[in-house]
Backbone of each chain as nested JSON, in Angstrom:
{
  "chains": [
    {"id": "A", "residues": [
      {"number": 1, "name": "MET", "atoms": {"N": [-27.348, 11.822, 149.523], "CA": [-27.08, 12.205, 147.743], "C": [-27.349, 10.879, 147.137]}},
      {"number": 2, "name": "ASN", "atoms": {"N": [-27.941, 10.741, 146.276], "CA": [-28.447, 9.542, 145.496], "C": [-27.196, 9.319, 144.356]}},
      {"number": 3, "name": "LEU", "atoms": {"N": [-26.064, 9.332, 144.775], "CA": [-24.927, 9.256, 143.616], "C": [-25.179, 8.131, 142.777]}},
      {"number": 4, "name": "LYS", "atoms": {"N": [-25.248, 6.86, 143.388], "CA": [-25.581, 5.73, 142.496], "C": [-26.342, 6.032, 141.212]}},
      {"number": 5, "name": "ARG", "atoms": {"N": [-27.701, 6.541, 141.674], "CA": [-28.709, 6.602, 140.502], "C": [-28.014, 7.764, 139.474]}},
      {"number": 6, "name": "PHE", "atoms": {"N": [-27.445, 8.797, 140.139], "CA": [-27.278, 9.859, 139.298], "C": [-26.088, 9.404, 138.034]}},
      {"number": 7, "name": "PHE", "atoms": {"N": [-25.157, 8.625, 138.523], "CA": [-23.917, 8.221, 137.666], "C": [-24.521, 7.094, 137.216]}},
      {"number": 8, "name": "SER", "atoms": {"N": [-25.481, 6.143, 137.256], "CA": [-25.786, 5.044, 136.672], "C": [-25.871, 4.953, 135.278]}},
      {"number": 9, "name": "ARG", "atoms": {"N": [-26.221, 5.988, 134.549], "CA": [-26.101, 6.097, 133.028], "C": [-24.929, 5.521, 132.369]}},
      {"number": 10, "name": "SER", "atoms": {"N": [-23.788, 6.195, 133.345], "CA": [-22.518, 5.975, 132.659], "C": [-22.003, 4.626, 132.748]}},
      {"number": 11, "name": "ALA", "atoms": {"N": [-22.615, 3.632, 133.229], "CA": [-22.399, 2.151, 133.706], "C": [-22.443, 1.575, 132.029]}},
      {"number": 12, "name": "SER", "atoms": {"N": [-23.411, 2.078, 131.294], "CA": [-23.515, 1.405, 129.951], "C": [-22.601, 1.77, 128.925]}},
      {"number": 13, "name": "ALA", "atoms": {"N": [-21.416, 2.486, 129.186], "CA": [-20.561, 3.106, 128.281], "C": [-19.57, 1.746, 128.09]}},
      {"number": 14, "name": "PRO", "atoms": {"N": [-19.056, 2.037, 126.872], "CA": [-18.11, 0.654, 126.292], "C": [-16.984, 0.536, 127.604]}},
      {"number": 15, "name": "ALA", "atoms": {"N": [-16.909, -0.634, 127.663], "CA": [-15.814, -0.938, 128.775], "C": [-14.655, -0.72, 128.508]}},
      {"number": 16, "name": "ALA", "atoms": {"N": [-13.988, -0.596, 127.222], "CA": [-12.468, -0.453, 126.77], "C": [-11.888, 1.026, 127.114]}},
      {"number": 17, "name": "ARG", "atoms": {"N": [-12.563, 1.903, 128.14], "CA": [-12.1, 3.091, 128.288], "C": [-12.519, 3.479, 129.508]}},
      {"number": 18, "name": "GLU", "atoms": {"N": [-11.656, 4.335, 130.083], "CA": [-11.886, 5.186, 131.576], "C": [-12.693, 6.37, 131.451]}},
      {"number": 19, "name": "ARG", "atoms": {"N": [-13.575, 6.706, 132.376], "CA": [-14.252, 7.993, 132.298], "C": [-14.413, 8.696, 133.568]}},
      {"number": 20, "name": "LEU", "atoms": {"N": [-14.079, 9.618, 133.834], "CA": [-13.977, 10.761, 134.904], "C": [-15.151, 11.729, 134.91]}},
      {"number": 21, "name": "GLN", "atoms": {"N": [-16.001, 11.644, 135.843], "CA": [-17.117, 12.741, 135.662], "C": [-16.613, 13.898, 136.847]}},
      {"number": 22, "name": "VAL", "atoms": {"N": [-16.753, 14.939, 136.684], "CA": [-16.767, 15.964, 138.072], "C": [-17.888, 17.075, 137.866]}},
      {"number": 23, "name": "LEU", "atoms": {"N": [-18.501, 16.83, 139.157], "CA": [-19.749, 18.072, 139.099], "C": [-19.178, 18.851, 140.202]}},
      {"number": 24, "name": "LEU", "atoms": {"N": [-19.341, 20.262, 139.979], "CA": [-19.32, 21.077, 140.987], "C": [-20.503, 21.955, 141.235]}},
      {"number": 25, "name": "ALA", "atoms": {"N": [-20.965, 22.286, 142.366], "CA": [-22.091, 23.347, 142.734], "C": [-21.791, 24.304, 143.607]}},
      {"number": 26, "name": "HIS", "atoms": {"N": [-22.002, 25.49, 143.251], "CA": [-21.412, 26.516, 144.198], "C": [-22.754, 27.436, 144.581]}},
      {"number": 27, "name": "GLU", "atoms": {"N": [-23.127, 27.234, 145.701], "CA": [-24.38, 28.069, 146.459], "C": [-23.837, 29.393, 147.185]}},
      {"number": 28, "name": "ARG", "atoms": {"N": [-24.024, 30.492, 146.53], "CA": [-23.451, 31.513, 146.978], "C": [-24.602, 32.42, 147.686]}},
      {"number": 29, "name": "ALA", "atoms": {"N": [-24.253, 32.995, 149.102], "CA": [-25.059, 34.041, 149.723], "C": [-25.467, 35.199, 149.188]}},
      {"number": 30, "name": "SER", "atoms": {"N": [-24.549, 35.744, 148.232], "CA": [-24.537, 36.813, 147.896], "C": [-24.558, 36.662, 145.872]}},
      {"number": 31, "name": "SER", "atoms": {"N": [-25.245, 37.33, 145.347], "CA": [-25.007, 37.17, 143.886], "C": [-23.76, 37.404, 142.914]}},
      {"number": 32, "name": "GLY", "atoms": {"N": [-22.915, 38.089, 143.741], "CA": [-21.441, 38.263, 142.92], "C": [-20.678, 37.197, 143.157]}},
      {"number": 33, "name": "ASP", "atoms": {"N": [-19.503, 37.505, 142.899], "CA": [-18.344, 36.492, 143.038], "C": [-18.616, 34.998, 142.356]}},
      {"number": 34, "name": "SER", "atoms": {"N": [-19.213, 35.07, 141.048], "CA": [-19.445, 33.802, 140.414], "C": [-18.116, 33.305, 139.766]}},
      {"number": 35, "name": "ASP", "atoms": {"N": [-17.072, 33.882, 139.705], "CA": [-16.042, 33.151, 139.234], "C": [-15.283, 32.018, 140.018]}},
      {"number": 36, "name": "LEU", "atoms": {"N": [-15.593, 31.806, 141.225], "CA": [-15.023, 30.69, 141.885], "C": [-14.901, 29.425, 141.054]}},
      {"number": 37, "name": "LEU", "atoms": {"N": [-16.14, 29.128, 140.449], "CA": [-16.292, 27.55, 139.814], "C": [-15.104, 27.748, 138.363]}},
      {"number": 38, "name": "LYS", "atoms": {"N": [-15.148, 29.009, 138.001], "CA": [-14.192, 29.073, 136.899], "C": [-12.74, 28.82, 137.202]}},
      {"number": 39, "name": "THR", "atoms": {"N": [-12.535, 29.473, 138.295], "CA": [-10.955, 29.082, 138.991], "C": [-10.908, 27.725, 139.287]}},
      {"number": 40, "name": "LEU", "atoms": {"N": [-11.709, 27.327, 139.884], "CA": [-11.818, 25.885, 140.524], "C": [-11.765, 24.851, 139.335]}},
      {"number": 41, "name": "ARG", "atoms": {"N": [-12.385, 25.076, 138.071], "CA": [-12.556, 24.503, 137.237], "C": [-11.077, 24.179, 136.386]}},
      {"number": 42, "name": "ASP", "atoms": {"N": [-10.14, 25.394, 136.491], "CA": [-9.19, 25.354, 135.688], "C": [-7.984, 24.726, 136.78]}},
      {"number": 43, "name": "GLU", "atoms": {"N": [-8.095, 24.824, 137.736], "CA": [-7.243, 24.312, 138.831], "C": [-7.438, 22.808, 139.004]}},
      {"number": 44, "name": "ILE", "atoms": {"N": [-8.703, 22.282, 138.924], "CA": [-8.977, 20.884, 139.313], "C": [-8.765, 19.892, 137.841]}},
      {"number": 45, "name": "MET", "atoms": {"N": [-8.672, 20.719, 136.737], "CA": [-8.422, 20.111, 135.322], "C": [-6.871, 19.998, 135.567]}},
      {"number": 46, "name": "ALA", "atoms": {"N": [-6.197, 20.925, 136.016], "CA": [-4.896, 20.847, 136.067], "C": [-4.342, 19.565, 136.892]}},
      {"number": 47, "name": "VAL", "atoms": {"N": [-5.251, 19.471, 138.305], "CA": [-4.732, 18.245, 138.908], "C": [-5.119, 16.931, 138.414]}},
      {"number": 48, "name": "ILE", "atoms": {"N": [-6.283, 16.898, 137.576], "CA": [-6.479, 15.599, 137.008], "C": [-5.705, 15.526, 135.659]}},
      {"number": 49, "name": "ALA", "atoms": {"N": [-5.251, 16.263, 135.242], "CA": [-3.931, 16.169, 133.978], "C": [-2.873, 15.578, 134.553]}},
      {"number": 50, "name": "LYS", "atoms": {"N": [-2.323, 15.81, 135.804], "CA": [-1.183, 15.305, 136.229], "C": [-1.668, 13.577, 136.623]}},
      {"number": 51, "name": "HIS", "atoms": {"N": [-2.815, 13.139, 136.631], "CA": [-2.985, 11.614, 136.893], "C": [-3.618, 10.844, 135.711]}},
      {"number": 52, "name": "MET", "atoms": {"N": [-3.982, 11.559, 134.71], "CA": [-4.503, 10.837, 133.641], "C": [-4.354, 11.89, 132.267]}},
      {"number": 53, "name": "GLN", "atoms": {"N": [-4.126, 11.06, 131.152], "CA": [-3.775, 11.602, 129.81], "C": [-5.177, 12.219, 129.28]}},
      {"number": 54, "name": "VAL", "atoms": {"N": [-5.381, 13.631, 129.401], "CA": [-6.328, 14.203, 129.209], "C": [-6.469, 14.716, 127.674]}},
      {"number": 55, "name": "ASP", "atoms": {"N": [-7.324, 14.247, 126.699], "CA": [-7.43, 14.783, 125.414], "C": [-8.229, 16.018, 125.05]}},
      {"number": 56, "name": "GLY", "atoms": {"N": [-8.119, 16.917, 124.968], "CA": [-9.0, 17.934, 124.827], "C": [-10.302, 17.728, 123.938]}},
      {"number": 57, "name": "ASP", "atoms": {"N": [-9.965, 16.848, 122.884], "CA": [-11.316, 16.305, 122.122], "C": [-12.173, 15.458, 123.08]}},
      {"number": 58, "name": "LYS", "atoms": {"N": [-11.811, 14.868, 123.906], "CA": [-12.729, 13.928, 124.905], "C": [-13.07, 14.667, 125.977]}},
      {"number": 59, "name": "VAL", "atoms": {"N": [-13.113, 16.012, 126.11], "CA": [-13.667, 16.474, 127.498], "C": [-14.561, 17.305, 127.245]}},
      {"number": 60, "name": "SER", "atoms": {"N": [-15.744, 17.291, 128.147], "CA": [-16.87, 18.278, 127.948], "C": [-17.247, 18.947, 129.157]}},
      {"number": 61, "name": "VAL", "atoms": {"N": [-16.969, 20.484, 128.73], "CA": [-17.162, 21.037, 130.28], "C": [-18.387, 21.936, 129.991]}},
      {"number": 62, "name": "LYS", "atoms": {"N": [-19.482, 21.873, 130.977], "CA": [-20.5, 22.541, 130.976], "C": [-20.874, 23.609, 132.277]}},
      {"number": 63, "name": "MET", "atoms": {"N": [-21.06, 24.837, 131.975], "CA": [-21.169, 25.684, 133.099], "C": [-22.537, 26.25, 133.225]}},
      {"number": 64, "name": "GLU", "atoms": {"N": [-23.077, 26.344, 134.204], "CA": [-24.546, 27.206, 134.221], "C": [-24.541, 28.086, 135.579]}},
      {"number": 65, "name": "ARG", "atoms": {"N": [-24.639, 29.284, 135.178], "CA": [-24.93, 30.109, 136.394], "C": [-26.145, 30.749, 136.622]}},
      {"number": 66, "name": "GLY", "atoms": {"N": [-26.652, 30.354, 137.732], "CA": [-27.743, 30.843, 138.376], "C": [-27.798, 32.058, 139.161]}},
      {"number": 67, "name": "ALA", "atoms": {"N": [-28.973, 32.457, 139.801], "CA": [-28.555, 33.556, 140.527], "C": [-28.095, 33.369, 141.973]}},
      {"number": 68, "name": "SER", "atoms": {"N": [-28.155, 32.268, 142.604], "CA": [-27.559, 31.825, 143.779], "C": [-27.075, 30.54, 143.68]}},
      {"number": 69, "name": "VAL", "atoms": {"N": [-27.132, 29.921, 142.792], "CA": [-26.135, 28.438, 142.531], "C": [-25.713, 28.208, 141.244]}},
      {"number": 70, "name": "SER", "atoms": {"N": [-24.511, 28.127, 140.896], "CA": [-23.682, 27.666, 139.66], "C": [-23.207, 26.57, 139.628]}},
      {"number": 71, "name": "THR", "atoms": {"N": [-23.23, 25.595, 138.47], "CA": [-22.851, 24.258, 138.582], "C": [-21.9, 24.227, 137.634]}},
      {"number": 72, "name": "LEU", "atoms": {"N": [-21.012, 23.259, 137.606], "CA": [-20.012, 22.866, 136.646], "C": [-20.137, 21.336, 136.365]}},
      {"number": 73, "name": "ALA", "atoms": {"N": [-19.956, 21.028, 135.256], "CA": [-19.939, 19.662, 134.752], "C": [-18.779, 19.358, 133.878]}},
      {"number": 74, "name": "VAL", "atoms": {"N": [-17.895, 18.473, 134.314], "CA": [-16.769, 18.106, 133.261], "C": [-16.756, 16.674, 133.49]}},
      {"number": 75, "name": "ASP", "atoms": {"N": [-16.542, 16.024, 132.02], "CA": [-17.027, 14.595, 131.493], "C": [-15.798, 14.328, 130.916]}},
      {"number": 76, "name": "ILE", "atoms": {"N": [-14.888, 13.324, 131.182], "CA": [-13.66, 13.281, 130.676], "C": [-13.332, 11.674, 130.315]}},
      {"number": 77, "name": "GLU", "atoms": {"N": [-13.422, 11.311, 129.06], "CA": [-13.208, 10.103, 128.453], "C": [-11.784, 9.776, 128.462]}},
      {"number": 78, "name": "VAL", "atoms": {"N": [-11.122, 8.586, 128.676], "CA": [-10.014, 8.495, 128.601], "C": [-9.594, 7.025, 127.953]}},
      {"number": 79, "name": "PRO", "atoms": {"N": [-8.822, 6.926, 126.932], "CA": [-8.588, 5.464, 126.455], "C": [-7.9, 4.817, 127.478]}},
      {"number": 80, "name": "PHE", "atoms": {"N": [-8.2, 3.352, 127.275], "CA": [-7.863, 2.805, 128.477], "C": [-6.167, 2.505, 128.667]}},
      {"number": 81, "name": "ASP", "atoms": {"N": [-5.628, 2.644, 127.663], "CA": [-4.014, 2.486, 128.054], "C": [-3.688, 4.011, 128.279]}},
      {"number": 82, "name": "GLY", "atoms": {"N": [-4.463, 4.877, 128.061], "CA": [-4.157, 6.463, 128.951], "C": [-4.92, 6.822, 130.277]}},
      {"number": 83, "name": "GLY", "atoms": {"N": [-5.492, 5.842, 130.693], "CA": [-5.807, 6.189, 132.079], "C": [-4.847, 6.293, 133.266]}},
      {"number": 84, "name": "LYS", "atoms": {"N": [-3.659, 5.671, 133.142], "CA": [-2.751, 5.701, 134.082], "C": [-1.625, 6.556, 133.568]}},
      {"number": 85, "name": "LYS", "atoms": {"N": [-1.076, 7.608, 134.364], "CA": [-0.087, 8.359, 133.753], "C": [1.138, 8.089, 134.949]}},
      {"number": 86, "name": "ALA", "atoms": {"N": [0.852, 8.726, 136.15], "CA": [1.745, 8.325, 137.192], "C": [1.013, 8.105, 138.738]}},
      {"number": 87, "name": "ALA", "atoms": {"N": [1.156, 7.02, 139.418], "CA": [0.394, 6.842, 140.649], "C": [1.258, 7.744, 141.66]}}
    ]},
    {"id": "B", "residues": [
      {"number": 1, "name": "MET", "atoms": {"N": [-26.663, 15.853, 131.312], "CA": [-26.895, 15.367, 132.812], "C": [-27.818, 16.555, 133.5]}},
      {"number": 2, "name": "ASN", "atoms": {"N": [-28.707, 16.236, 133.934], "CA": [-29.52, 16.946, 134.989], "C": [-29.251, 17.781, 136.231]}},
      {"number": 3, "name": "LEU", "atoms": {"N": [-28.197, 18.58, 136.104], "CA": [-27.463, 19.114, 137.359], "C": [-28.616, 19.938, 138.267]}},
      {"number": 4, "name": "LYS", "atoms": {"N": [-29.391, 20.648, 137.503], "CA": [-30.213, 21.51, 138.269], "C": [-31.088, 20.745, 139.197]}},
      {"number": 5, "name": "ARG", "atoms": {"N": [-31.699, 19.576, 138.743], "CA": [-32.659, 18.921, 139.82], "C": [-31.866, 18.313, 140.603]}},
      {"number": 6, "name": "PHE", "atoms": {"N": [-30.545, 17.61, 140.299], "CA": [-29.591, 17.224, 141.242], "C": [-29.417, 17.878, 142.434]}},
      {"number": 7, "name": "PHE", "atoms": {"N": [-28.931, 19.192, 142.138], "CA": [-28.698, 20.088, 143.298], "C": [-29.69, 20.869, 143.957]}},
      {"number": 8, "name": "SER", "atoms": {"N": [-30.909, 20.923, 143.127], "CA": [-32.115, 21.629, 143.756], "C": [-32.288, 21.666, 144.98]}},
      {"number": 9, "name": "ARG", "atoms": {"N": [-31.89, 20.621, 145.903], "CA": [-32.288, 20.659, 147.333], "C": [-31.416, 21.599, 148.078]}},
      {"number": 10, "name": "SER", "atoms": {"N": [-30.307, 21.888, 147.678], "CA": [-29.554, 22.786, 148.159], "C": [-29.805, 24.244, 148.24]}},
      {"number": 11, "name": "ALA", "atoms": {"N": [-30.885, 24.396, 147.509], "CA": [-31.378, 25.578, 147.11], "C": [-32.189, 26.135, 148.429]}},
      {"number": 12, "name": "SER", "atoms": {"N": [-32.497, 24.865, 149.385], "CA": [-33.305, 25.612, 150.603], "C": [-32.581, 25.74, 151.887]}},
      {"number": 13, "name": "ALA", "atoms": {"N": [-31.382, 25.84, 151.543], "CA": [-30.463, 25.787, 152.728], "C": [-30.747, 27.535, 153.2]}},
      {"number": 14, "name": "PRO", "atoms": {"N": [-30.235, 27.487, 154.522], "CA": [-29.853, 29.26, 154.735], "C": [-28.945, 29.888, 153.885]}},
      {"number": 15, "name": "ALA", "atoms": {"N": [-29.58, 31.236, 153.675], "CA": [-28.807, 32.369, 152.862], "C": [-27.913, 32.515, 153.185]}},
      {"number": 16, "name": "ALA", "atoms": {"N": [-27.355, 32.411, 154.602], "CA": [-26.159, 33.353, 155.12], "C": [-24.922, 32.613, 155.199]}},
      {"number": 17, "name": "ARG", "atoms": {"N": [-24.814, 31.617, 154.256], "CA": [-23.596, 31.145, 154.242], "C": [-23.48, 30.609, 152.74]}},
      {"number": 18, "name": "GLU", "atoms": {"N": [-22.339, 30.283, 152.627], "CA": [-21.864, 29.664, 151.078], "C": [-21.86, 28.056, 151.264]}},
      {"number": 19, "name": "ARG", "atoms": {"N": [-22.091, 27.561, 150.012], "CA": [-22.08, 26.025, 150.155], "C": [-21.202, 25.61, 148.763]}},
      {"number": 20, "name": "LEU", "atoms": {"N": [-20.32, 24.42, 148.878], "CA": [-19.999, 24.102, 147.793], "C": [-19.725, 22.464, 147.623]}},
      {"number": 21, "name": "GLN", "atoms": {"N": [-20.66, 21.925, 146.6], "CA": [-20.652, 20.815, 146.56], "C": [-19.745, 20.057, 145.388]}},
      {"number": 22, "name": "VAL", "atoms": {"N": [-18.757, 19.161, 145.61], "CA": [-18.119, 18.163, 144.411], "C": [-18.464, 16.886, 144.21]}},
      {"number": 23, "name": "LEU", "atoms": {"N": [-18.791, 16.395, 143.248], "CA": [-19.052, 15.034, 143.016], "C": [-18.081, 14.424, 141.849]}},
      {"number": 24, "name": "LEU", "atoms": {"N": [-17.4, 13.523, 142.346], "CA": [-16.74, 12.584, 141.302], "C": [-16.923, 11.333, 140.834]}},
      {"number": 25, "name": "ALA", "atoms": {"N": [-17.315, 10.959, 139.588], "CA": [-17.398, 9.653, 139.492], "C": [-16.245, 8.855, 138.589]}},
      {"number": 26, "name": "HIS", "atoms": {"N": [-15.647, 7.688, 138.965], "CA": [-14.603, 7.298, 138.108], "C": [-15.192, 6.071, 137.662]}},
      {"number": 27, "name": "GLU", "atoms": {"N": [-15.191, 5.779, 136.274], "CA": [-15.595, 4.57, 135.664], "C": [-14.555, 3.964, 135.142]}},
      {"number": 28, "name": "ARG", "atoms": {"N": [-14.186, 3.01, 135.683], "CA": [-12.812, 2.115, 135.31], "C": [-13.043, 1.203, 134.3]}},
      {"number": 29, "name": "ALA", "atoms": {"N": [-12.243, 0.809, 133.541], "CA": [-12.479, -0.333, 132.544], "C": [-11.819, -1.426, 133.053]}},
      {"number": 30, "name": "SER", "atoms": {"N": [-10.863, -1.287, 134.201], "CA": [-10.581, -2.824, 134.844], "C": [-11.064, -2.674, 136.33]}},
      {"number": 31, "name": "SER", "atoms": {"N": [-10.945, -3.68, 137.097], "CA": [-11.372, -3.107, 138.506], "C": [-10.31, -2.864, 139.567]}},
      {"number": 32, "name": "GLY", "atoms": {"N": [-9.082, -2.841, 138.969], "CA": [-8.208, -2.19, 139.946], "C": [-7.925, -0.714, 140.001]}},
      {"number": 33, "name": "ASP", "atoms": {"N": [-6.925, -0.155, 140.394], "CA": [-6.745, 1.045, 140.562], "C": [-7.698, 2.06, 140.846]}},
      {"number": 34, "name": "SER", "atoms": {"N": [-8.317, 1.792, 142.029], "CA": [-9.443, 2.614, 142.438], "C": [-8.899, 3.615, 143.341]}},
      {"number": 35, "name": "ASP", "atoms": {"N": [-7.755, 3.908, 143.595], "CA": [-7.376, 4.967, 144.525], "C": [-7.19, 6.364, 143.702]}},
      {"number": 36, "name": "LEU", "atoms": {"N": [-7.424, 6.325, 142.581], "CA": [-7.501, 7.486, 141.612], "C": [-8.213, 8.779, 142.519]}},
      {"number": 37, "name": "LEU", "atoms": {"N": [-9.349, 8.238, 142.863], "CA": [-10.49, 9.313, 143.754], "C": [-9.669, 9.743, 144.843]}},
      {"number": 38, "name": "LYS", "atoms": {"N": [-9.403, 8.754, 145.749], "CA": [-8.599, 8.984, 146.94], "C": [-7.718, 10.349, 146.586]}},
      {"number": 39, "name": "THR", "atoms": {"N": [-6.77, 10.265, 145.705], "CA": [-5.613, 11.144, 145.249], "C": [-6.308, 12.307, 144.93]}},
      {"number": 40, "name": "LEU", "atoms": {"N": [-7.044, 12.323, 144.014], "CA": [-8.158, 13.334, 143.67], "C": [-8.844, 14.217, 144.511]}},
      {"number": 41, "name": "ARG", "atoms": {"N": [-9.175, 13.489, 145.442], "CA": [-9.845, 14.104, 146.729], "C": [-9.135, 14.951, 147.529]}},
      {"number": 42, "name": "ASP", "atoms": {"N": [-7.706, 14.567, 147.646], "CA": [-7.014, 15.2, 148.681], "C": [-6.606, 16.466, 147.849]}},
      {"number": 43, "name": "GLU", "atoms": {"N": [-6.237, 16.267, 146.595], "CA": [-5.722, 17.42, 145.642], "C": [-6.705, 18.425, 145.391]}},
      {"number": 44, "name": "ILE", "atoms": {"N": [-7.852, 17.734, 145.16], "CA": [-9.016, 19.131, 145.184], "C": [-9.207, 19.65, 146.218]}},
      {"number": 45, "name": "MET", "atoms": {"N": [-9.397, 19.078, 147.393], "CA": [-9.581, 19.75, 148.709], "C": [-8.549, 20.898, 148.802]}},
      {"number": 46, "name": "ALA", "atoms": {"N": [-7.09, 20.433, 148.406], "CA": [-6.011, 21.519, 148.567], "C": [-6.269, 22.691, 147.77]}},
      {"number": 47, "name": "VAL", "atoms": {"N": [-6.723, 22.238, 146.555], "CA": [-7.271, 23.363, 145.577], "C": [-8.359, 24.556, 146.235]}},
      {"number": 48, "name": "ILE", "atoms": {"N": [-9.278, 23.84, 146.947], "CA": [-10.516, 24.19, 147.355], "C": [-10.016, 25.383, 148.492]}},
      {"number": 49, "name": "ALA", "atoms": {"N": [-9.186, 24.849, 149.295], "CA": [-8.735, 25.278, 150.648], "C": [-7.878, 26.941, 150.133]}},
      {"number": 50, "name": "LYS", "atoms": {"N": [-7.409, 26.561, 149.099], "CA": [-6.647, 27.74, 148.715], "C": [-7.609, 29.079, 148.465]}},
      {"number": 51, "name": "HIS", "atoms": {"N": [-8.928, 28.919, 148.105], "CA": [-9.826, 29.892, 147.551], "C": [-10.91, 30.033, 148.567]}},
      {"number": 52, "name": "MET", "atoms": {"N": [-11.132, 29.183, 149.548], "CA": [-12.388, 29.228, 150.677], "C": [-11.778, 28.88, 152.062]}},
      {"number": 53, "name": "GLN", "atoms": {"N": [-12.47, 29.533, 153.288], "CA": [-12.118, 28.892, 154.497], "C": [-12.722, 27.64, 154.812]}},
      {"number": 54, "name": "VAL", "atoms": {"N": [-11.838, 26.663, 154.657], "CA": [-12.619, 25.414, 154.825], "C": [-12.247, 24.729, 156.383]}},
      {"number": 55, "name": "ASP", "atoms": {"N": [-13.698, 24.409, 156.999], "CA": [-13.443, 24.412, 158.227], "C": [-13.765, 22.583, 158.33]}},
      {"number": 56, "name": "GLY", "atoms": {"N": [-13.105, 22.218, 159.146], "CA": [-12.882, 20.567, 159.153], "C": [-14.438, 19.961, 159.655]}},
      {"number": 57, "name": "ASP", "atoms": {"N": [-15.266, 20.798, 160.58], "CA": [-16.26, 20.31, 160.839], "C": [-17.454, 20.423, 159.977]}},
      {"number": 58, "name": "LYS", "atoms": {"N": [-17.284, 21.381, 158.952], "CA": [-18.273, 21.765, 157.847], "C": [-18.161, 20.784, 156.797]}},
      {"number": 59, "name": "VAL", "atoms": {"N": [-17.419, 19.838, 156.703], "CA": [-16.986, 19.267, 155.463], "C": [-17.465, 17.791, 155.887]}},
      {"number": 60, "name": "SER", "atoms": {"N": [-18.446, 17.342, 154.611], "CA": [-18.631, 15.903, 154.382], "C": [-18.075, 15.095, 153.336]}},
      {"number": 61, "name": "VAL", "atoms": {"N": [-17.648, 13.926, 153.586], "CA": [-16.779, 13.417, 152.34], "C": [-17.429, 11.892, 152.438]}},
      {"number": 62, "name": "LYS", "atoms": {"N": [-18.157, 11.65, 151.277], "CA": [-18.56, 10.293, 151.107], "C": [-17.908, 9.489, 150.009]}},
      {"number": 63, "name": "MET", "atoms": {"N": [-17.398, 8.341, 150.343], "CA": [-16.683, 7.745, 149.031], "C": [-17.664, 6.227, 148.713]}},
      {"number": 64, "name": "GLU", "atoms": {"N": [-17.862, 6.042, 147.633], "CA": [-18.449, 4.734, 147.345], "C": [-17.581, 4.11, 146.455]}},
      {"number": 65, "name": "ARG", "atoms": {"N": [-17.162, 2.469, 146.569], "CA": [-16.242, 2.184, 145.523], "C": [-17.206, 0.907, 145.084]}},
      {"number": 66, "name": "GLY", "atoms": {"N": [-17.574, 1.099, 143.88], "CA": [-18.157, -0.122, 143.303], "C": [-16.922, -0.789, 142.191]}},
      {"number": 67, "name": "ALA", "atoms": {"N": [-17.543, -1.999, 141.558], "CA": [-16.595, -2.763, 140.981], "C": [-16.143, -2.136, 139.843]}},
      {"number": 68, "name": "SER", "atoms": {"N": [-17.012, -1.363, 139.044], "CA": [-16.392, -0.549, 137.944], "C": [-16.529, 1.134, 138.311]}},
      {"number": 69, "name": "VAL", "atoms": {"N": [-17.457, 1.369, 138.864], "CA": [-17.484, 3.023, 139.028], "C": [-17.613, 3.336, 140.409]}},
      {"number": 70, "name": "SER", "atoms": {"N": [-16.515, 4.187, 140.879], "CA": [-16.448, 4.617, 142.199], "C": [-17.041, 6.286, 142.383]}},
      {"number": 71, "name": "THR", "atoms": {"N": [-17.597, 6.444, 143.381], "CA": [-17.856, 7.954, 143.245], "C": [-17.477, 8.443, 144.822]}},
      {"number": 72, "name": "LEU", "atoms": {"N": [-17.303, 9.91, 144.443], "CA": [-16.799, 10.624, 145.924], "C": [-17.766, 11.842, 145.58]}},
      {"number": 73, "name": "ALA", "atoms": {"N": [-18.193, 12.18, 147.114], "CA": [-19.009, 13.523, 147.344], "C": [-18.507, 14.302, 148.284]}},
      {"number": 74, "name": "VAL", "atoms": {"N": [-18.248, 15.514, 148.115], "CA": [-17.643, 16.231, 149.174], "C": [-18.538, 17.523, 149.388]}},
      {"number": 75, "name": "ASP", "atoms": {"N": [-18.917, 17.986, 150.398], "CA": [-20.009, 18.86, 150.492], "C": [-19.354, 19.661, 151.716]}},
      {"number": 76, "name": "ILE", "atoms": {"N": [-19.34, 20.93, 151.397], "CA": [-18.371, 22.24, 152.144], "C": [-19.538, 23.221, 152.508]}},
      {"number": 77, "name": "GLU", "atoms": {"N": [-19.9, 23.628, 153.74], "CA": [-20.335, 24.698, 154.15], "C": [-19.33, 25.719, 154.531]}},
      {"number": 78, "name": "VAL", "atoms": {"N": [-19.417, 26.844, 154.31], "CA": [-18.797, 28.067, 154.422], "C": [-19.573, 29.181, 154.986]}},
      {"number": 79, "name": "PRO", "atoms": {"N": [-19.213, 29.733, 156.32], "CA": [-19.913, 30.823, 156.604], "C": [-19.548, 31.954, 155.589]}},
      {"number": 80, "name": "PHE", "atoms": {"N": [-20.565, 32.919, 155.94], "CA": [-20.551, 34.044, 154.842], "C": [-19.198, 34.954, 154.72]}},
      {"number": 81, "name": "ASP", "atoms": {"N": [-18.812, 35.049, 155.56], "CA": [-17.566, 35.88, 155.778], "C": [-16.514, 35.252, 155.477]}},
      {"number": 82, "name": "GLY", "atoms": {"N": [-16.513, 33.946, 155.336], "CA": [-15.44, 32.995, 155.117], "C": [-15.22, 32.536, 153.595]}},
      {"number": 83, "name": "GLY", "atoms": {"N": [-16.319, 33.004, 152.899], "CA": [-16.489, 32.451, 151.364], "C": [-15.334, 33.028, 150.783]}},
      {"number": 84, "name": "LYS", "atoms": {"N": [-14.733, 34.243, 150.903], "CA": [-13.881, 34.746, 150.129], "C": [-12.395, 34.833, 150.735]}},
      {"number": 85, "name": "LYS", "atoms": {"N": [-11.314, 33.948, 150.137], "CA": [-10.007, 34.17, 150.9], "C": [-9.101, 35.25, 150.012]}},
      {"number": 86, "name": "ALA", "atoms": {"N": [-8.949, 34.419, 148.627], "CA": [-8.054, 35.531, 147.94], "C": [-8.361, 35.006, 146.443]}},
      {"number": 87, "name": "ALA", "atoms": {"N": [-8.79, 36.132, 145.599], "CA": [-9.599, 36.034, 144.433], "C": [-8.178, 35.933, 143.514]}}
    ]}
  ]
}
């Protein structure tokens, strides 16, 4: 997977903040059970919120449901001083 | 983000299994504190394991640490009958 190229666009963002991007892709053998991503989205957001100050205004969530592959993209911008909550 | 193109390669995988891919990118304002991804990796894997049968042999984890951007890619293959644990 060429992650470097995929994420390279984010490198041009202003330096005075942090940013976390989460991408999930779920490839299903059957066409049902497409709610796994929705569940994971909520639980992963809870995990992230434990470690970063997540401001609802600065979160972008995009879900795409296909016949066999569903994808979820979460993009979180964090002010520099809010990047660390508790290590 | 062009998720469709990025994940399109996985569409050619055999149909009798499920697959979950997780990608994280952390863009830091400073060069320290690069352990966030490691923490998130462990906690997100725990979240996923609640919902899917995750076999260690079928999990690929790749981390790349850059000066300002670190990335993490997790690729999980699940046998068809193991795709659902508890909804």
